[in-house]
C-alpha positions as CSV (number, residue, x, y, z in Angstrom):
1,M,-43.5,-6.7,-1.3
2,N,-44.4,-9.4,1.9
3,D,-44.4,-7.8,5.2
4,Y,-41.1,-10.1,6.2
5,Y,-39.0,-8.0,3.5
6,L,-41.1,-5.0,4.7
7,T,-40.2,-5.1,8.0
8,L,-36.6,-5.4,7.0
9,L,-36.2,-2.4,5.1
10,Q,-38.0,-0.7,7.8
11,R,-35.2,-2.0,10.2
12,I,-32.2,-1.0,8.2
13,P,-32.3,2.8,8.8
14,P,-32.6,2.8,12.2
15,A,-30.1,0.3,12.7
16,L,-27.9,1.7,10.7
17,E,-28.0,5.2,12.5
18,V,-27.3,4.1,15.9
19,H,-24.3,2.0,14.4
20,I,-22.9,5.3,12.9
21,Y,-23.7,7.2,16.1
22,M,-21.9,4.4,18.2
23,V,-19.0,4.5,16.0
24,V,-18.6,8.0,15.8
25,I,-19.1,8.6,19.5
26,S,-16.3,5.9,20.0
27,V,-13.8,7.1,17.6
28,V,-14.0,10.6,18.8
29,I,-13.7,9.5,22.2
30,S,-10.8,7.6,21.6
31,I,-8.9,10.4,19.7
32,I,-9.6,12.7,22.7
33,I,-8.2,10.7,24.9
34,A,-5.4,8.5,23.0
35,V,-3.6,11.6,20.9
36,P,-2.8,13.4,24.0
37,I,-1.1,10.2,25.6
38,G,0.8,9.6,22.7
39,I,2.3,13.0,22.7
40,V,2.6,12.9,26.4
41,L,4.7,9.9,26.0
42,T,7.0,11.2,23.4
43,R,7.9,14.2,25.6
44,P,11.6,13.3,27.3
45,K,9.9,13.8,30.7
46,F,7.7,11.1,30.4
47,Q,9.1,8.5,27.9
48,K,10.4,6.3,30.8
49,F,6.6,5.2,31.1
50,G,6.0,4.5,27.4
51,A,6.6,1.0,27.9
52,V,4.3,0.7,30.8
53,S,1.9,2.6,29.1
54,M,1.7,0.8,25.8
55,N,1.7,-2.6,27.6
56,L,-1.6,-1.6,29.5
57,L,-2.9,-0.7,26.2
58,N,-2.2,-3.5,24.8
59,I,-3.7,-5.9,27.4
60,L,-7.0,-3.9,27.1
61,Q,-6.9,-4.6,23.4
62,T,-6.3,-8.3,24.0
63,I,-9.5,-9.0,25.7
64,P,-12.1,-10.0,23.5
65,G,-14.9,-7.3,23.0
66,M,-17.9,-9.5,24.4
67,A,-15.7,-10.3,27.5
68,F,-15.0,-6.5,28.0
69,I,-18.7,-5.7,27.4
70,A,-19.3,-8.4,30.0
71,I,-17.2,-6.9,32.1
72,V,-18.4,-3.5,32.3
73,M,-22.2,-4.4,32.0
74,P,-22.8,-5.1,35.5
75,I,-21.7,-1.3,36.3
76,L,-23.1,0.6,33.4
77,G,-26.3,-1.8,32.7
78,M,-27.6,-2.5,29.6
79,G,-27.4,-0.5,26.0
80,L,-25.0,1.8,24.0
81,R,-22.9,2.8,27.0
82,P,-21.1,-0.3,28.1
83,T,-20.2,-1.1,24.4
84,I,-19.2,2.6,23.8
85,V,-16.8,2.2,27.0
86,A,-15.8,-1.3,25.9
87,L,-15.1,0.0,22.0
88,V,-13.1,3.1,23.2
89,A,-10.9,1.1,25.7
90,Q,-9.9,-1.2,22.9
91,S,-9.3,1.3,20.3
92,L,-6.8,3.1,22.3
93,L,-4.0,1.2,21.1
94,P,-3.4,2.0,17.6
95,I,-4.2,5.5,17.9
96,A,-1.9,6.0,20.4
97,R,0.8,3.6,19.1
98,N,0.5,5.5,16.1
99,T,0.5,9.2,17.4
100,I,3.8,7.9,19.1
101,A,5.3,6.5,15.9
102,G,4.6,9.4,13.8
103,L,6.2,12.1,16.5
104,H,9.2,9.8,16.9
105,E,9.2,10.0,13.2
106,V,9.8,13.8,12.8
107,S,13.7,14.7,12.0
108,P,15.3,16.0,15.1
109,D,17.2,18.3,12.6
110,V,13.6,19.9,11.8
111,K,12.7,20.5,15.7
112,D,16.3,21.8,16.1
113,V,15.8,24.4,13.0
114,A,12.4,25.4,14.7
115,L,14.0,26.0,17.7
116,G,17.2,27.8,16.6
117,M,14.2,30.3,15.0
118,G,12.8,30.7,18.3
119,M,10.0,28.7,18.7
120,S,8.8,27.2,22.1
121,P,8.4,23.6,22.5
122,G,4.6,24.1,22.5
123,L,4.7,25.8,19.4
124,I,7.0,23.4,17.7
125,L,4.5,20.6,18.7
126,R,1.6,22.3,17.3
127,E,3.1,23.9,14.0
128,V,5.7,21.2,13.1
129,E,5.4,18.0,14.8
130,L,2.0,17.4,14.7
131,P,1.3,18.5,11.1
132,L,4.4,15.9,10.3
133,A,3.1,13.3,12.3
134,M,-0.4,13.5,11.3
135,P,-0.7,11.3,8.2
136,V,0.3,8.2,10.7
137,I,-1.8,9.5,13.3
138,L,-4.5,9.3,10.5
139,A,-3.3,5.6,9.9
140,G,-4.2,4.3,13.3
141,I,-7.6,6.3,13.4
142,R,-8.4,4.5,10.3
143,T,-7.3,1.2,12.0
144,A,-9.7,2.1,14.9
145,T,-12.4,3.0,12.9
146,V,-12.4,-0.3,11.2
147,Y,-12.3,-2.1,14.3
148,V,-15.2,0.1,16.0
149,V,-17.2,-0.9,13.4
150,S,-16.7,-4.5,13.4
151,V,-17.1,-5.2,16.9
152,G,-19.9,-2.9,17.6
153,T,-22.3,-5.3,15.8
154,L,-21.9,-7.2,19.5
155,A,-23.7,-4.5,21.1
156,A,-27.2,-6.4,19.9
157,Y,-26.3,-9.0,22.6
158,I,-26.7,-6.2,25.5
159,G,-29.6,-4.1,23.7
160,G,-27.5,-1.6,22.3
161,G,-28.9,-1.8,18.5
162,G,-27.2,-1.2,15.4
163,L,-26.5,-3.4,12.5
164,G,-25.9,-6.2,15.2
165,D,-29.7,-6.5,15.8
166,L,-30.3,-7.4,12.0
167,I,-27.6,-10.1,12.5
168,Y,-28.7,-11.7,15.8
169,T,-32.1,-11.7,14.5
170,G,-30.8,-13.4,11.2
171,L,-29.0,-15.9,13.7
172,L,-31.9,-16.4,16.1
173,M,-34.4,-17.1,13.5
174,M,-32.5,-18.2,10.6
175,W,-33.2,-15.9,8.2
176,T,-30.6,-15.3,5.8
177,P,-31.5,-12.0,4.4
178,Y,-31.4,-10.3,8.1
179,L,-27.9,-12.0,8.2
180,L,-26.6,-10.8,4.7
181,V,-28.0,-7.2,5.1
182,G,-26.4,-7.1,8.5
183,A,-23.0,-8.2,7.8
184,G,-23.2,-6.5,3.9
185,L,-24.1,-3.1,5.4
186,G,-21.1,-3.4,8.2
187,A,-18.6,-4.1,5.7
188,I,-19.7,-1.3,3.4
189,L,-19.6,1.1,6.4
190,A,-16.1,0.1,7.3
191,I,-14.9,0.2,3.9
192,G,-16.5,3.6,3.3
193,L,-15.2,5.1,6.3
194,D,-11.9,3.6,5.8
195,R,-11.8,5.2,2.4
196,V,-12.8,8.6,3.6
197,L,-10.1,9.0,6.3
198,G,-7.7,7.2,3.7
199,Y,-8.6,10.6,1.5
200,V,-8.1,12.8,4.4
201,E,-4.4,11.1,5.4
202,F,-3.9,11.7,1.6
203,R,-4.7,15.2,1.6
204,V,-3.0,16.4,4.9
205,T,0.4,14.5,3.7
206,P,2.9,17.0,2.7
207,P,3.8,16.5,-0.9
208,G,7.4,15.3,-0.2
209,L,6.0,12.8,1.8
210,Q,3.5,11.5,-0.6
211,Y,4.3,7.7,-2.5
């Protein structure tokens, strides 16, 4: 094996490790922010802010990933930090939207029964609404995860590393193997994470709601 392919093989593990780290951190932060936003916006007291909040999240997602990175880069500098901030901001919408949709789909009759059993609103949320809404919430997390895997390749342009490094090197030097490996591993990672989350979604879906 010549030095060219040996160098490529040596670059794959660290690039994949950085990309997975970037995806996990971005998705976890997005869940921590977006799920509570969705919960709050389904409470009667705050429903009037729902349209405004979703419009703001829509605006964040419509900004191209590279443009968002360019906006935050002067503040946070080069590397992973601006990339993660951009990915988090743009992946909030599908998680928050699906959280709202999932909670709205819970039958009022079910909540009335729980209330009649003496459960508090907080207990109803934890024990009834969230478990029933979880499949829809996980579908939003799946969408956000696939998005983060793909857009995360842009981190290479500001020194963030990841699989984008291989793609960027391939484009810069016209090395097809680098392009194929970088893009191929990105696709495999996106499909793999989608399958894993799909299995989790299936496992948490009550038998009566599975189809």
